[in-house]
DRENBA-297531 format. One record per residue (C-alpha): residue in three letters; x, y, z. Coordinates in steps of 0.2 Angstrom, whole numbers, padded with zeros to 4 digits, always signed. Example, Ala and Ser with C-alpha at 12.3 -4.5 7.8 and 13.67 -1.06 7.14 Angstrom:
# DRENBA-297531
ALA+0062-0022+0039
SER+0068-0005+0036
END
This chain:
# DRENBA-297531
UNK-0189+0080-0022
UNK-0181+0062-0025
UNK-0179+0060-0044
UNK-0180+0041-0042
UNK-0192+0032-0030
UNK-0184+0016-0022
UNK-0185+0000-0031
UNK-0197-0007-0019
UNK-0209+0008-0024
UNK-0209+0003-0043
UNK-0193+0012-0047
UNK-0203+0027-0051
UNK-0196+0045-0053
UNK-0201+0062-0054
UNK-0208+0062-0071
UNK-0218+0046-0070
UNK-0236+0054-0069
UNK-0243+0038-0062
UNK-0257+0032-0051
UNK-0247+0021-0038
UNK-0254+0004-0035
UNK-0248+0000-0018
UNK-0260-0015-0017
UNK-0251-0024-0031
UNK-0236-0027-0020
UNK-0241-0023-0002
UNK-0259-0024+0002
UNK-0275-0034-0001
UNK-0287-0029-0015
UNK-0298-0021-0002
UNK-0284-0010+0004
UNK-0280-0004-0013
UNK-0275+0015-0012
UNK-0270+0018-0030
UNK-0269+0035-0035
UNK-0268+0042-0017
UNK-0253+0054-0011
UNK-0239+0048+0000
UNK-0247+0056+0015
UNK-0262+0045+0014
UNK-0251+0030+0010
UNK-0240+0033+0025
UNK-0256+0035+0036
UNK-0262+0018+0029
UNK-0246+0009+0034
UNK-0245+0017+0051
UNK-0263+0012+0056
UNK-0260-0006+0050
UNK-0245-0007+0062
UNK-0255+0000+0076
UNK-0268-0014+0073
UNK-0253-0026+0076
UNK-0247-0030+0058
UNK-0229-0028+0060
UNK-0226-0034+0042
UNK-0230-0016+0037
UNK-0215-0009+0046
UNK-0204-0010+0030
UNK-0217-0001+0020
UNK-0219+0013+0033
UNK-0200+0016+0033
UNK-0200+0017+0014
UNK-0214+0030+0014
UNK-0205+0040+0028
UNK-0189+0039+0018
UNK-0197+0046+0003
UNK-0204+0060+0012
UNK-0187+0064+0020
UNK-0192+0060+0037
UNK-0175+0051+0039
UNK-0174+0050+0059
UNK-0191+0041+0059
UNK-0187+0031+0043
UNK-0170+0025+0051
UNK-0180+0019+0067
UNK-0193+0009+0056
UNK-0179+0002+0046
UNK-0170-0004+0061
UNK-0186-0012+0068
UNK-0190-0020+0050
UNK-0172-0027+0050
UNK-0174-0035+0067
UNK-0191-0043+0061
UNK-0182-0049+0046
UNK-0192-0038+0034
UNK-0177-0031+0025
UNK-0176-0043+0011
UNK-0167-0035-0004
UNK-0152-0023-0008
UNK-0163-0008-0011
UNK-0170-0008+0006
UNK-0153-0011+0013
UNK-0147+0003+0002
UNK-0160+0016+0008
UNK-0158+0010+0026
UNK-0139+0014+0024
UNK-0143+0031+0016
UNK-0156+0035+0030
UNK-0143+0031+0043
UNK-0130+0043+0034
UNK-0143+0057+0035
UNK-0144+0055+0054
UNK-0126+0050+0057
UNK-0129+0032+0062
UNK-0122+0015+0056
UNK-0132+0001+0050
UNK-0127-0018+0048
UNK-0126-0015+0029
UNK-0114+0000+0029
UNK-0099-0005+0019
UNK-0085+0003+0009
UNK-0078-0008-0005
UNK-0069+0006-0014
UNK-0082+0006-0028
UNK-0080+0024-0030
UNK-0064+0034-0029
UNK-0066+0048-0016
UNK-0049+0056-0017
UNK-0053+0070-0029
UNK-0050+0087-0023
UNK-0059+0102-0030
UNK-0060+0120-0025
UNK-0078+0126-0029
UNK-0091+0139-0024
UNK-0109+0133-0024
UNK-0124+0145-0022
UNK-0143+0143-0024
UNK-0150+0148-0041
UNK-0158+0165-0040
UNK-0175+0160-0048
UNK-0178+0144-0039
UNK-0197+0141-0035
UNK-0205+0133-0020
UNK-0209+0118-0031
UNK-0198+0106-0040
UNK-0184+0113-0050
UNK-0171+0102-0058
UNK-0162+0095-0074
UNK-0154+0111-0079
UNK-0148+0112-0097
UNK-0138+0126-0104
UNK-0139+0130-0122
UNK-0134+0145-0132
UNK-0134+0157-0117
UNK-0151+0150-0112
UNK-0154+0140-0096
UNK-0168+0127-0098
UNK-0175+0119-0082
UNK-0188+0106-0078
UNK-0200+0113-0065
UNK-0217+0111-0057
UNK-0219+0129-0054
UNK-0234+0131-0066
UNK-0248+0132-0053
UNK-0261+0134-0067
UNK-0258+0117-0074
UNK-0264+0099-0069
UNK-0260+0093-0052
UNK-0249+0078-0049
UNK-0257+0068-0035
UNK-0242+0058-0030
UNK-0232+0073-0026
UNK-0246+0086-0024
UNK-0237+0097-0036
UNK-0241+0103-0054
UNK-0236+0093-0069
UNK-0219+0097-0075
UNK-0215+0109-0089
UNK-0199+0116-0097
UNK-0195+0133-0092
UNK-0182+0146-0099
UNK-0171+0159-0092
UNK-0159+0172-0099
UNK-0146+0181-0089
UNK-0148+0168-0075
UNK-0163+0176-0066
UNK-0174+0183-0080
UNK-0188+0171-0084
UNK-0191+0170-0103
UNK-0203+0162-0115
UNK-0196+0147-0125
UNK-0187+0155-0139
UNK-0194+0156-0157
UNK-0186+0143-0168
UNK-0189+0129-0156
UNK-0204+0117-0158
UNK-0220+0126-0152
UNK-0227+0111-0142
UNK-0213+0108-0130
UNK-0224+0110-0115
UNK-0240+0099-0115
UNK-0253+0094-0103
UNK-0243+0080-0097
UNK-0226+0079-0089
UNK-0212+0088-0101
UNK-0194+0088-0097
UNK-0179+0086-0095
UNK-0174+0092-0113
UNK-0159+0091-0124
UNK-0155+0101-0140
UNK-0140+0098-0152
UNK-0128+0112-0155
UNK-0134+0117-0172
UNK-0153+0117-0165
UNK-0159+0105-0178
UNK-0162+0091-0166
UNK-0172+0091-0149
UNK-0176+0077-0137
UNK-0188+0078-0122
UNK-0194+0066-0110
UNK-0214+0064-0108
UNK-0225+0051-0099
UNK-0236+0038-0108
UNK-0254+0041-0107
UNK-0258+0022-0104
UNK-0253+0013-0088
UNK-0242-0002-0087
UNK-0247-0019-0081
UNK-0241-0012-0064
UNK-0253+0003-0065
UNK-0239+0015-0068
UNK-0238+0029-0081
UNK-0220+0026-0087
UNK-0209+0038-0097
UNK-0203+0039-0115
UNK-0194+0051-0126
UNK-0200+0062-0140
UNK-0188+0070-0152
UNK-0190+0083-0166
UNK-0180+0086-0182
UNK-0178+0102-0191
UNK-0176+0102-0209
UNK-0175+0118-0220
UNK-0180+0128-0205
UNK-0195+0118-0202
UNK-0198+0106-0187
UNK-0205+0089-0189
UNK-0219+0083-0178
UNK-0215+0074-0162
UNK-0207+0057-0166
UNK-0206+0043-0153
UNK-0188+0037-0149
UNK-0188+0018-0154
UNK-0185+0012-0137
UNK-0202+0015-0130
UNK-0215+0004-0121
UNK-0227+0008-0107
UNK-0220-0007-0097
UNK-0204+0003-0094
UNK-0197+0020-0093
UNK-0184+0029-0105
UNK-0179+0047-0099
UNK-0165+0060-0096
UNK-0158+0064-0113
UNK-0141+0071-0116
UNK-0135+0073-0134
UNK-0116+0074-0137
UNK-0113+0083-0154
UNK-0095+0077-0156
UNK-0100+0060-0160
UNK-0120+0062-0163
UNK-0123+0051-0148
UNK-0138+0052-0137
UNK-0136+0046-0119
UNK-0151+0042-0109
UNK-0157+0031-0093
UNK-0169+0016-0094
UNK-0175+0002-0083
UNK-0179-0009-0098
UNK-0176-0027-0095
UNK-0158-0034-0098
UNK-0149-0021-0088
UNK-0139-0023-0073
UNK-0152-0018-0061
UNK-0163-0002-0058
UNK-0160+0011-0071
UNK-0145+0010-0082
UNK-0136+0022-0094
UNK-0138+0018-0112
UNK-0132+0027-0129
UNK-0138+0028-0146
UNK-0131+0037-0161
UNK-0140+0048-0174
UNK-0136+0047-0192
UNK-0147+0061-0197
UNK-0163+0051-0201
UNK-0163+0036-0188
UNK-0156+0030-0172
UNK-0145+0015-0170
UNK-0149+0001-0158
UNK-0147+0007-0139
UNK-0131+0000-0131
UNK-0130-0002-0112
UNK-0113+0007-0106
UNK-0109-0009-0095
UNK-0105-0013-0078
UNK-0091-0001-0077
UNK-0105+0013-0076
UNK-0120+0004-0072
UNK-0123-0006-0055
UNK-0137-0015-0047
UNK-0144+0002-0041
UNK-0149+0017-0052
UNK-0139+0027-0064
UNK-0147+0042-0071
UNK-0146+0060-0078
UNK-0131+0057-0090
UNK-0121+0072-0096
UNK-0103+0076-0102
UNK-0090+0087-0095
UNK-0083+0100-0107
UNK-0069+0089-0112
UNK-0079+0073-0115
UNK-0079+0063-0099
UNK-0096+0055-0094
UNK-0105+0062-0079
UNK-0121+0054-0071
UNK-0130+0052-0055
UNK-0131+0036-0044
UNK-0139+0030-0029
UNK-0127+0016-0026
UNK-0126+0009-0008
UNK-0109+0018-0007
UNK-0113+0035-0012
UNK-0112+0049+0001
UNK-0131+0049+0003
UNK-0145+0047-0010
UNK-0140+0052-0028
UNK-0123+0058-0030
UNK-0114+0065-0045
UNK-0101+0053-0053
UNK-0087+0057-0065
UNK-0082+0042-0076
UNK-0065+0045-0081
UNK-0052+0032-0088
UNK-0063+0018-0082
UNK-0063+0025-0064
UNK-0079+0030-0055
UNK-0075+0047-0046
UNK-0087+0053-0034
UNK-0088+0073-0035
UNK-0081+0081-0020
UNK-0091+0092-0008
UNK-0100+0104-0009
UNK-0106+0096-0025
UNK-0111+0080-0016
UNK-0119+0080+0001
UNK-0130+0068+0011
UNK-0145+0073+0000
UNK-0149+0070-0018
UNK-0137+0079-0030
UNK-0139+0076-0048
UNK-0142+0083-0066
UNK-0127+0094-0070
UNK-0124+0105-0085
UNK-0109+0115-0089
UNK-0110+0134-0094
UNK-0091+0134-0098
UNK-0077+0124-0092
UNK-0077+0132-0075
UNK-0095+0135-0071
UNK-0113+0128-0073
UNK-0128+0122-0064
UNK-0134+0106-0055
UNK-0149+0101-0044
UNK-0150+0095-0026
UNK-0163+0094-0012
UNK-0150+0099+0001
UNK-0160+0114+0008
UNK-0177+0107+0006
UNK-0187+0091+0010
UNK-0198+0079+0000
UNK-0201+0083-0019
UNK-0194+0101-0020
UNK-0177+0100-0028
UNK-0168+0116-0032
UNK-0156+0122-0045
UNK-0138+0127-0039
UNK-0125+0137-0047
UNK-0106+0132-0046
UNK-0090+0140-0050
UNK-0074+0130-0050
UNK-0059+0140-0043
UNK-0044+0133-0052
UNK-0044+0117-0064
UNK-0059+0105-0063
UNK-0047+0090-0064
UNK-0030+0097-0055
UNK-0014+0091-0061
UNK-0001+0082-0050
UNK+0017+0077-0052
UNK+0020+0059-0052
UNK+0037+0051-0046
UNK+0044+0034-0043
UNK+0054+0031-0027
UNK+0067+0017-0026
UNK+0072+0011-0009
UNK+0083-0003-0002
UNK+0072-0019+0002
UNK+0079-0022+0019
UNK+0084-0004+0026
UNK+0071+0006+0016
UNK+0084+0019+0014
UNK+0082+0029-0003
UNK+0093+0023-0017
UNK+0102+0036-0027
UNK+0107+0034-0045
UNK+0095+0020-0049
UNK+0094+0018-0068
UNK+0075+0017-0072
UNK+0068+0013-0089
UNK+0049+0016-0089
UNK+0034+0016-0101
UNK+0016+0020-0098
UNK+0001+0028-0107
UNK+0006+0046-0101
UNK+0025+0045-0102
UNK+0040+0034-0106
UNK+0059+0037-0105
UNK+0074+0034-0094
UNK+0079+0043-0077
UNK+0092+0041-0063
UNK+0085+0043-0046
UNK+0090+0058-0035
UNK+0099+0057-0018
UNK+0081+0056-0011
UNK+0078+0040-0021
UNK+0066+0050-0032
UNK+0063+0051-0051
UNK+0050+0062-0060
UNK+0038+0053-0072
UNK+0024+0064-0078
UNK+0012+0078-0073
UNK-0007+0075-0075
UNK-0023+0072-0066
UNK-0024+0059-0053
UNK-0028+0044-0064
UNK-0017+0030-0060
UNK-0009+0021-0075
UNK+0001+0005-0075
UNK+0020+0009-0076
UNK+0032-0003-0083
UNK+0049-0001-0075
UNK+0066-0009-0078
UNK+0077-0005-0063
UNK+0096-0007-0062
UNK+0110-0001-0049
UNK+0127-0008-0046
UNK+0127-0019-0030
UNK+0108-0023-0032
UNK+0098-0036-0041
UNK+0090-0029-0058
UNK+0071-0028-0057
UNK+0057-0028-0069
UNK+0040-0022-0062
UNK+0023-0016-0067
UNK+0013-0006-0054
UNK+0001+0009-0053
UNK+0001+0009-0034
UNK+0004+0028-0032
UNK+0001+0036-0015
UNK-0002+0054-0012
UNK+0012+0062-0002
UNK+0009+0081+0001
UNK+0005+0087-0016
UNK+0014+0073-0026
UNK+0009+0055-0031
UNK+0023+0043-0027
UNK+0026+0025-0032
UNK+0038+0016-0021
UNK+0048+0002-0028
UNK+0061-0009-0018
UNK+0077-0016-0024
UNK+0087-0031-0016
UNK+0106-0030-0014
UNK+0116-0042-0023
UNK+0120-0055-0010
UNK+0139-0058-0009
UNK+0143-0075-0005
UNK+0158-0070+0005
UNK+0147-0058+0015
UNK+0133-0070+0017
UNK+0145-0084+0023
UNK+0155-0073+0035
UNK+0141-0065+0043
UNK+0133-0082+0046
UNK+0149-0089+0053
UNK+0154-0075+0063
UNK+0173-0076+0060
UNK+0186-0080+0047
UNK+0204-0085+0045
UNK+0219-0078+0037
UNK+0233-0090+0033
UNK+0252-0087+0032
UNK+0267-0096+0024
UNK+0279-0104+0035
UNK+0289-0091+0046
UNK+0281-0076+0037
UNK+0281-0062+0038
UNK+0299-0058+0040
UNK+0307-0075+0041
UNK+0319-0077+0056
UNK+0315-0060+0063
UNK+0314-0058+0082
UNK+0304-0043+0081
UNK+0285-0043+0086
UNK+0282-0030+0073
UNK+0283-0029+0054
UNK+0281-0016+0040
UNK+0273-0028+0028
UNK+0254-0029+0027
UNK+0244-0045+0025
UNK+0241-0042+0007
UNK+0260-0042+0003
UNK+0262-0058+0013
UNK+0246-0066+0005
UNK+0253-0062-0013
UNK+0270-0070-0008
UNK+0262-0085-0001
UNK+0251-0088-0017
UNK+0267-0087-0027
UNK+0274-0102-0018
UNK+0259-0113-0022
UNK+0270-0124-0033
UNK+0282-0127-0019
UNK+0268-0135-0008
UNK+0262-0145-0023
UNK+0280-0152-0026
UNK+0284-0155-0007
UNK+0269-0158+0003
UNK+0264-0174+0011
UNK+0246-0169+0008
UNK+0236-0174-0008
UNK+0233-0162-0022
UNK+0214-0162-0018
UNK+0218-0157+0000
UNK+0230-0143-0006
UNK+0217-0137-0018
UNK+0204-0135-0005
UNK+0217-0127+0007
UNK+0222-0114-0005
UNK+0204-0110-0009
UNK+0202-0106+0009
UNK+0218-0095+0009
UNK+0210-0085-0006
UNK+0194-0084+0003
UNK+0202-0077+0019
UNK+0209-0063+0009
UNK+0191-0059+0001
UNK+0184-0060+0018
UNK+0197-0047+0025
UNK+0193-0036+0010
UNK+0174-0038+0014
UNK+0176-0034+0032
UNK+0185-0017+0029
UNK+0172-0012+0017
UNK+0158-0018+0029
UNK+0167-0009+0045
UNK+0169+0007+0034
UNK+0150+0008+0030
UNK+0145+0004+0048
UNK+0157+0017+0054
UNK+0150+0030+0042
UNK+0133+0026+0050
UNK+0140+0032+0067
UNK+0143+0014+0074
UNK+0158+0008+0084
UNK+0167-0008+0082
UNK+0181-0019+0090
UNK+0190-0031+0078
UNK+0197-0046+0088
UNK+0211-0056+0083
UNK+0219-0072+0089
UNK+0236-0076+0081
UNK+0244-0093+0079
UNK+0259-0103+0073
UNK+0263-0121+0070
UNK+0275-0130+0082
UNK+0291-0130+0070
UNK+0301-0117+0080
UNK+0302-0114+0099
UNK+0287-0108+0109
UNK+0296-0091+0112
UNK+0299-0088+0094
UNK+0282-0094+0089
UNK+0274-0082+0101
UNK+0283-0068+0093
UNK+0279-0074+0076
UNK+0260-0075+0079
UNK+0261-0056+0086
UNK+0270-0051+0070
UNK+0256-0060+0060
UNK+0243-0049+0069
UNK+0253-0034+0065
UNK+0253-0038+0046
UNK+0234-0039+0046
UNK+0233-0023+0057
UNK+0244-0014+0044
UNK+0232-0020+0030
UNK+0217-0012+0039
UNK+0226+0004+0043
UNK+0233+0006+0025
UNK+0217+0001+0016
UNK+0209+0013+0004
UNK+0221+0027+0007
UNK+0220+0025+0026
UNK+0201+0029+0026
UNK+0198+0020+0042
UNK+0212+0029+0052
UNK+0200+0043+0057
UNK+0189+0030+0066
UNK+0205+0022+0074
UNK+0211+0039+0080
UNK+0194+0043+0088
UNK+0192+0026+0096
UNK+0177+0021+0086
UNK+0187+0007+0079
UNK+0197-0003+0091
UNK+0208-0019+0091
UNK+0210-0034+0103
UNK+0224-0046+0099
UNK+0228-0063+0108
UNK+0244-0071+0102
UNK+0244-0089+0106
UNK+0260-0094+0096
UNK+0260-0114+0095
UNK+0250-0116+0111
UNK+0234-0120+0102
UNK+0242-0131+0088
UNK+0235-0149+0087
UNK+0246-0162+0094
UNK+0246-0172+0078
UNK+0255-0158+0068
UNK+0273-0162+0065
UNK+0287-0151+0073
UNK+0301-0162+0065
UNK+0312-0151+0054
UNK+0319-0167+0046
UNK+0302-0170+0038
UNK+0297-0153+0030
UNK+0284-0163+0019
UNK+0274-0164+0035
UNK+0280-0150+0047
UNK+0281-0136+0033
UNK+0271-0141+0018
UNK+0257-0152+0024
UNK+0239-0145+0025
UNK+0239-0150+0043
UNK+0254-0138+0048
UNK+0248-0124+0035
UNK+0231-0123+0044
UNK+0240-0119+0061
UNK+0249-0104+0053
UNK+0234-0091+0054
UNK+0226-0076+0061
UNK+0207-0078+0066
UNK+0197-0063+0064
UNK+0180-0059+0072
UNK+0172-0042+0077
UNK+0160-0035+0090
UNK+0149-0020+0088
UNK+0151-0009+0104
UNK+0137+0004+0102
UNK+0123-0010+0100
UNK+0114-0007+0116
UNK+0111+0011+0113
UNK+0107+0009+0095
UNK+0094-0005+0097
UNK+0084+0001+0112
UNK+0074-0010+0122
UNK+0069-0024+0110
UNK+0079-0021+0093
UNK+0094-0031+0088
UNK+0109-0027+0078
UNK+0114-0038+0064
UNK+0131-0045+0061
UNK+0139-0041+0079
UNK+0143-0049+0096
UNK+0137-0042+0112
UNK+0141-0047+0129
UNK+0131-0046+0144
UNK+0139-0041+0161
UNK+0136-0053+0175
UNK+0121-0048+0186
UNK+0128-0038+0201
UNK+0113-0042+0212
UNK+0117-0061+0213
UNK+0135-0062+0219
UNK+0133-0081+0221
UNK+0133-0082+0202
UNK+0149-0072+0199
UNK+0166-0077+0206
UNK+0181-0065+0205
UNK+0194-0074+0216
UNK+0207-0080+0204
UNK+0210-0099+0204
UNK+0224-0110+0197
UNK+0230-0104+0180
UNK+0227-0120+0171
UNK+0219-0124+0155
UNK+0199-0123+0154
UNK+0190-0139+0156
UNK+0182-0146+0141
UNK+0164-0153+0140
UNK+0163-0168+0127
UNK+0153-0164+0111
UNK+0140-0176+0116
UNK+0138-0169+0133
UNK+0125-0154+0136
UNK+0127-0140+0148
UNK+0112-0145+0158
UNK+0122-0160+0165
UNK+0134-0148+0173
UNK+0132-0136+0189
UNK+0143-0121+0184
UNK+0145-0113+0167
UNK+0158-0101+0162
UNK+0148-0087+0151
UNK+0158-0078+0138
UNK+0143-0070+0128
UNK+0125-0066+0129
UNK+0115-0063+0113
UNK+0097-0057+0108
UNK+0095-0071+0095
UNK+0099-0089+0095
UNK+0108-0088+0079
UNK+0120-0075+0085
UNK+0124-0086+0100
UNK+0126-0102+0089
UNK+0138-0092+0078
UNK+0149-0088+0093
UNK+0148-0105+0100
UNK+0154-0112+0083
UNK+0168-0099+0082
UNK+0175-0104+0100
UNK+0174-0123+0096
UNK+0185-0119+0080
UNK+0197-0108+0089
UNK+0200-0117+0105
UNK+0193-0135+0103
UNK+0181-0132+0117
UNK+0164-0139+0120
UNK+0156-0122+0119
UNK+0137-0123+0119
UNK+0122-0111+0119
UNK+0112-0112+0135
UNK+0092-0112+0135
UNK+0085-0094+0133
UNK+0086-0084+0149
UNK+0071-0076+0158
UNK+0076-0059+0150
UNK+0075-0067+0132
UNK+0093-0068+0129
UNK+0104-0083+0124
UNK+0120-0086+0134
UNK+0136-0095+0127
UNK+0145-0106+0139
UNK+0164-0109+0135
UNK+0164-0124+0147
UNK+0153-0132+0160
UNK+0159-0139+0176
UNK+0152-0151+0190
UNK+0159-0140+0205
UNK+0163-0122+0209
UNK+0181-0125+0212
UNK+0183-0132+0194
UNK+0174-0117+0187
UNK+0184-0105+0196
UNK+0200-0113+0191
UNK+0195-0112+0173
UNK+0188-0094+0174
UNK+0205-0086+0176
UNK+0213-0094+0161
UNK+0197-0090+0151
UNK+0198-0072+0156
UNK+0217-0071+0151
UNK+0215-0080+0135
UNK+0198-0079+0128
UNK+0186-0066+0136
UNK+0191-0053+0149
UNK+0174-0051+0156
UNK+0169-0070+0157
UNK+0159-0074+0172
UNK+0151-0090+0181
UNK+0133-0095+0181
UNK+0127-0107+0193
UNK+0112-0118+0189
END
């Protein structure tokens, strides 16, 4: 049977022994049916509804629910809800539980995570071999004896509400053999009223039992209280009343913990959290301390009853909270977390009042195989640990790529463990083994190239048979990397006529690193001889040094990318100031490119050579000599302060470096994007009027003025197409710096890409004329787009 009646039915439970005054809450005085059984009450409600009074629908649903007629109860609750008759959380709760019994949702079904449901347990459950057709519940195991509370005694008084006999305490030995209450216990354990559940101290000198008051409360209910017996010098005292006793409320379900001489019990005394709450009181050998409510961590707005203890000291109780599996469920309160017992302990039915025989077996009560007020005892045997142990790990990953980070130093501290570890190749570090209680862990993480991180977390997630807490670390942002990726190119500067002064060879054995160091040793010559100010020279040589740093960053970056099976082309344009002849300067600019190429090939003990040999890393060079030098740069050998040592002249002696990822399309799929790369879109072959391949005059490409927009032109020479506007803008900026062109980003195309126009022209002939030169000097796959 139900051990607790719903709140709207006076919060009565199996032990109440009352005459039920329905009229006090639901019916007029002339309809008072106090003392009648539930069948008669149910018929009264049904007849009232048939007479047209729909207000009794909720009461009819309640009576049906109490008699385990869940399908009909659910339909009546559903109608009552539509009529606005479900007015409190207890009615909502039983509507939800009725729905769970028949597999249907209600408007009040919710899961707030009040209970932890992740506990796994391998257990065998079977019916107790001495169950009766009546109520059998509240098992209590003590000194090889099993005590149960039962209404199996047919010779006793009948309890009108359930139509069962009054409850008594019964004893069994060897499980199935009924026995008398043993000698040495009080002789008057069983009386003519309700008796049980029972609790006995380990030494056998204290016994507590639940009984019913013989006088009704103001609500016409026979409430419950507790008697206790004390044995001194082998003699039992008379029954004494536990101090918290009043006919206006119930006190019941004793459990005595010998370790700290504490009595746990349940009561609906005023001042609790709602319904029945769990309380405790300590015994000093002669008196009880003032009862203390266990607080909101245990108690809820609903009913918490039948407290007991696991063999290792964790509290267990039963609750009919809105979020139980159904009806009463067994709950383990461990480390401030409410854990619902797993199946087959808890079912859609009432499951409650557990006692342990040892650490792996015992008994509990349930009405899973019966209906109404006929609970049974079940035997359980746990296979393996009651609270299994798991391994707990920390996992550290890159904040952007989510790749595991190896060799992260993690200093940690928590309740179960503290220490220091280094993560494995999989980014994992072992913390501790234990039950599945989650503790706050304090971490201090450090790894070269990443920002140090301090974090506190308990967000473990079960993965296979382990619990893993994942933490992320951010890379230390290299300002050089950040600036170079954003800009999309960088420039390397050279001393006048370097490398290999006065050489007529387009090649050199020197690397850019050698040329760079020689240049920096000549800084004082520039400060002494330049027409530029010291501030201008300071800024310039900072750029020279930054270019070297950017080159060193690029080779590291390219190597990392190559090791991830990516493919790149590095694109160079090499330049000279106009001091020598055009022919000489063209060879000099080629020689400057070769010095940079030498640096890349020789870097890090030639670690990039294997990628060059397999074609994964390729070069493109466009030697321009002096052709791109600004007109204001001096070519007068008679004034070296301007033609050699000035910042204007020095900035023309350079190699510009950019790069393009070649495998981007296959790597990004349909919608992805590849960072820090340039990708070109081939002209659409299905629209020949937008592509012109006939070579035009080989003159310089036309320029759009900076304040002109491409939309004012009819034809655009396209030199790139990108997935993001930022990538396109970077390329336009690069072209403007290299070629002093009016490069611009066109509005997003229908395919979602951003095209970069090198120049825009009013007529087709002008665009064709420019295309040939652009293909030869800027982009071999440039094409024309017609508005």
